[in-house]
N, C-alpha and C positions, 0 to 999 in steps of 0.2 A: 504494500500500500504506500503510495507516494504521499508524503506530507511535507509541508514547509513549516519552519519555526520562525516565530517573530518575537523579538524582545521588546518589552515596554518598561520604561523607567519612571512612569507615572501611572496612577490609577485612571487618569483621564484618558478616555479612548479605549480602555481595555475592559471596563466594567461590564458592558452588555455582552461581549463575546465570552468573557470569563464566566459570567452567571449562566449563560446558555450551555457552556461546556460542563460546568459543575452540575447543573440539573440533569444532564444526560448521564454523566458518570455516576452520580449518587442516586439515580432514579429509584432503586429499590429501597432506599433509606429515607426518602423525602417525607414520609409520614411521621418520622421521629422528630421530636421538637428541636434537637440540636442540629439536625441536618436539613431542616426546612429552608427553602430558598430565601424567604425574607430574613431569616436568622443569618444565613450565609452572607447575604447582601449587606447586612449591618456590620458583620465582621470585616468584610472586604473594604467597606468604606473606612472603618477604623484603621485597618492595616495599611490601606493605601495612603493614609496621611502620616504614617510613621516614617522615621528616617531610613534611608537605604532601600525603599520599596523597589522591587523589580518583579516582573512577571514574564514568563515565556509561554506562549500559546502555540499549539500545533494546529494547522489547518489542512483539511483534505483538498483534493484537486478542485472541488466545487466551492472552496472558500469557507467551509463550515468548520467551526472549532471542534477538534476531536481530542484534545488533551491540553493540560496546563500545569503549571507550577508557579507559585509565587512565594515571596518571603520578604523580610526586611531585617535591618541591622538591629541587634539587641546589645545593650551595654550591661556591665556589671550592675546588679541590683534591679534589673528590669523584672517585671512580674513574670515574664517567660521563665526566668531562672527560679524565682521565689516559689513558684507553684510546684517545682520539682523537689523541694526540700534541700538537703545538703548535697551540693554539687561541687566537685573538685574545683577550687579556685583557678587551677591551670586552664580550665575551660571558660570560666566566667570573668577572668581578670582583664580580658581585652574584648573588643567588639566581636560579635559572632553573627552569622547569618541564621535567622530562625526561618526554616522552611515551613511555612504555615499550611500549605495545601499542595498536593500533587495528585493527578489522576488522568486516566485515559479512558475513552469509551470502550465498550466491550469488544467491538471488532478489531481494535488496535492493541488489546492486551496480549502480552506474550510476543510482541513483535520487536521489542527493544525501544519503542517510542518513549516510554516513561523514562528510561535511562538517558536517552538523547535530550529530552526536555530538562531533566535534572542536571545533566552535565552542562548544558547551555546556560542554565540559570547560575551555576557556580562559576562559569568561565569569566575571568576578569574581576572577580570579587576581591576586595582587599582584606576580608576577614580571614583569620587562620582556621576557624572551625565553622561547621554547619551543624545545626541541631534540628531535630524533628520529633514529633510525637506521633505514635501509631497505636491504633486499637489492636492490641495483641491478638484478639480473636478474629480480626479481619481475615477473611479467606482461610479460616481455620489455622491461622498462624503463618500462612504463606507470605503475606505482605511484610511481616516483620523479618522473615527469612530472606526476602528479596533485599531489604535494606541492609541486613547483615552481609549479604554477598557483595554489596556495594561499599563495604568497609565501615558501616556504622556499628557502634557498640552501645549497649544499654548503660545508662547513667542514673536511672531512677524512674519514678512514675509521677503522673500528674493527673489531676481531675480539673480541667479548666473551668467547668461550670457544673452546677448540680444536675443538669440534663445530660451531661457528657459521660461516656463510659470512662473508666480508669484507663489512662493511656500510658504506654511505655515511652519514656524519653530516651532518645538515642543521639549520638554525636559522632562526628568523624572530622579529620582534617580536610580542608578544602582541596589541598593538593594531593590527597591520597589517591593512588591508583589502585583499582581492584578489578 
């Protein structure tokens, strides 16, 4: 499947296609409060206004968004880190990239597209580390194992909101090759 990637350094111009892609990727979960499209749109608006925001979207040959990833820079003391409990200061002592969302539509899963999007988002970033949170039960653990194969290690757990499942917090060096 041919796809092209496009990088955005501002939430302006990316909101509509990102929400479209999100709704398609998360379709089976949209009935859950934490995954509802309006809740995601609120998070995206907040994240889009935070320092270091970037997004990468994948588009199919008809120009439809079929995958995405976005994140922003987090500093020491940011609530991203505080929600995880005691995290090694080696990870939190300098700015890091918080990978807030990544996903690809069902027809594009297993094709390497998620990894291409991920790597494009990390390309050129100045932070030493990238951190993410994953629902450990997603795909019966398959999603976490994918991140481990990309070089991520578990550093704790987090529950971002009462509606959210307990998430596994993971981290890796941005320059890490796996």
